[in-house]
C-alpha positions in Angstrom: -47.7 -39.9 -131.9 -49.1 -36.3 -131.0 -51.6 -37.8 -128.9 -49.2 -39.8 -126.7 -46.9 -36.8 -126.5 -50.2 -34.7 -125.2 -51.2 -37.7 -122.7 -47.5 -37.5 -121.3 -47.7 -33.9 -120.8 -51.3 -34.3 -119.2 -50.0 -37.0 -117.2 -46.9 -35.2 -116.1 -48.7 -31.9 -115.4 -51.6 -33.9 -113.3 -48.7 -35.5 -111.2 -47.0 -32.4 -110.9 -50.3 -30.7 -109.4 -50.6 -33.7 -107.0 -47.0 -33.2 -105.8 -47.5 -29.6 -105.3 -50.7 -30.4 -103.4 -48.9 -32.8 -101.4 -46.1 -30.7 -100.6 -48.6 -27.8 -99.9 -50.1 -30.0 -97.0 -46.9 -31.5 -95.5 -45.6 -28.0 -95.2 -49.0 -26.7 -93.6 -49.0 -29.5 -91.3 -45.3 -28.8 -90.2 -46.1 -25.3 -89.7 -49.2 -26.1 -87.4 -46.8 -28.7 -85.8 -43.8 -26.0 -85.3 -46.5 -23.5 -84.0 -48.0 -26.3 -81.5 -44.2 -27.1 -80.3 -43.5 -23.5 -79.6 -46.5 -23.2 -77.6 -45.5 -26.1 -75.7 -42.1 -24.8 -75.2 -43.7 -21.4 -73.8 -45.8 -23.2 -71.6 -42.7 -25.3 -70.2 -40.6 -22.1 -70.0 -43.5 -20.7 -67.8 -43.5 -23.6 -65.8 -39.7 -23.5 -65.4 -39.8 -19.8 -64.5 -42.5 -20.3 -62.0 -40.3 -22.9 -60.2 -37.4 -20.6 -60.0 -39.0 -17.5 -58.5 -38.2 -17.1 -54.7 -40.6 -16.5 -52.1 -39.6 -14.0 -49.7 -41.4 -12.4 -46.6 -40.7 -9.1 -45.4 -42.3 -8.2 -42.0 -42.7 -5.3 -40.0 -44.7 -4.4 -36.8 -47.7 -3.4 -38.5 -47.6 -5.9 -41.6 -45.7 -7.1 -44.1 -45.7 -8.7 -47.5 -45.0 -11.8 -49.5 -42.8 -11.3 -52.5 -42.0 -13.6 -55.6 -38.9 -12.7 -57.0 -36.0 -13.7 -59.3 -32.6 -12.0 -59.1 -34.3 -9.0 -57.5 -37.4 -8.9 -60.2 -40.7 -8.8 -58.6 -43.2 -10.9 -60.4 -45.7 -10.8 -57.8 -46.5 -9.6 -54.3 -49.3 -9.9 -51.2 -49.3 -7.3 -48.7 -50.8 -7.5 -45.4 -51.2 -5.3 -42.5 -51.8 -6.7 -38.6 -54.9 -5.8 -36.5 -55.1 -6.4 -33.3 -53.0 -9.5 -31.2 -54.6 -12.4 -33.6 -55.7 -11.1 -37.2 -54.4 -9.8 -40.2 -56.1 -8.3 -43.3 -54.6 -8.7 -46.7 -54.9 -5.5 -48.4 -53.7 -6.6 -52.1 -52.1 -9.1 -54.3 -50.7 -8.4 -57.4 -48.7 -10.2 -60.2 -46.9 -8.8 -63.2 -49.1 -8.9 -66.4 -46.6 -11.4 -68.3 -46.7 -13.8 -65.4 -50.7 -13.9 -64.9 -52.5 -16.9 -65.1 -49.8 -19.4 -63.7 -51.1 -19.6 -60.3 -48.5 -17.1 -58.5 -51.2 -15.3 -57.1 -52.9 -18.4 -55.2 -49.2 -19.2 -54.3 -48.7 -15.7 -52.3 -52.1 -16.6 -50.9 -51.3 -20.0 -49.7 -47.8 -18.5 -48.1 -49.9 -15.8 -46.4 -52.4 -18.5 -44.8 -49.5 -20.7 -43.7 -48.1 -17.8 -42.2 -51.3 -16.8 -40.4 -51.8 -20.2 -39.3 -48.6 -20.7 -37.8 -49.1 -17.6 -35.6 -52.8 -18.7 -34.9 -54.1 -15.8 -36.3 -57.4 -15.2 -38.5 -57.4 -13.2 -41.9 -59.7 -10.6 -42.9 -59.2 -10.2 -46.5 -59.8 -6.8 -48.0 -58.6 -8.1 -51.4 -61.0 -9.8 -53.5 -58.7 -12.3 -55.2 -57.4 -13.3 -52.1 -60.8 -13.6 -50.4 -62.0 -15.7 -53.2 -59.1 -18.1 -53.4 -59.4 -18.6 -49.4 -63.3 -18.9 -49.8 -62.9 -21.5 -52.5 -60.1 -23.6 -51.0 -61.4 -26.1 -48.4 -58.6 -26.3 -46.0 -58.0 -22.6 -46.2 -61.8 -21.4 -45.0 -61.2 -22.1 -41.1 -58.3 -19.2 -41.4 -61.0 -16.8 -42.4 -62.5 -14.5 -39.6 -66.1 -15.0 -38.9 
């Protein structure tokens, strides 16, 4: 009888260990899944935010800027100067830290290229980022001043 009782306790103990281990695995997997879903939600919210930003263009006699903003909050800007009758130089491109890596800088450069193209102007970029984007994008290269 004592042997059966001891065997019963050992079996129950092993079963409890197995159940505890399985529960731990499920909890670990759920935690990992939750982290993954949070990351996906974060990416989706960045994508939604990027689409909510409005491109504005402010121009003066000597230059101007393209600004991405939402409700008056700037997410990024590109400043340019008009040189002569048919050329602009891109002075700088800036995107706020939390918004970097989302393609906003490229979006600003693209807007400046479209603007220059519509005027029949060339671009001579001082900003290294703008220069790299223009040189790396085949359809933008023709706008560069040679």
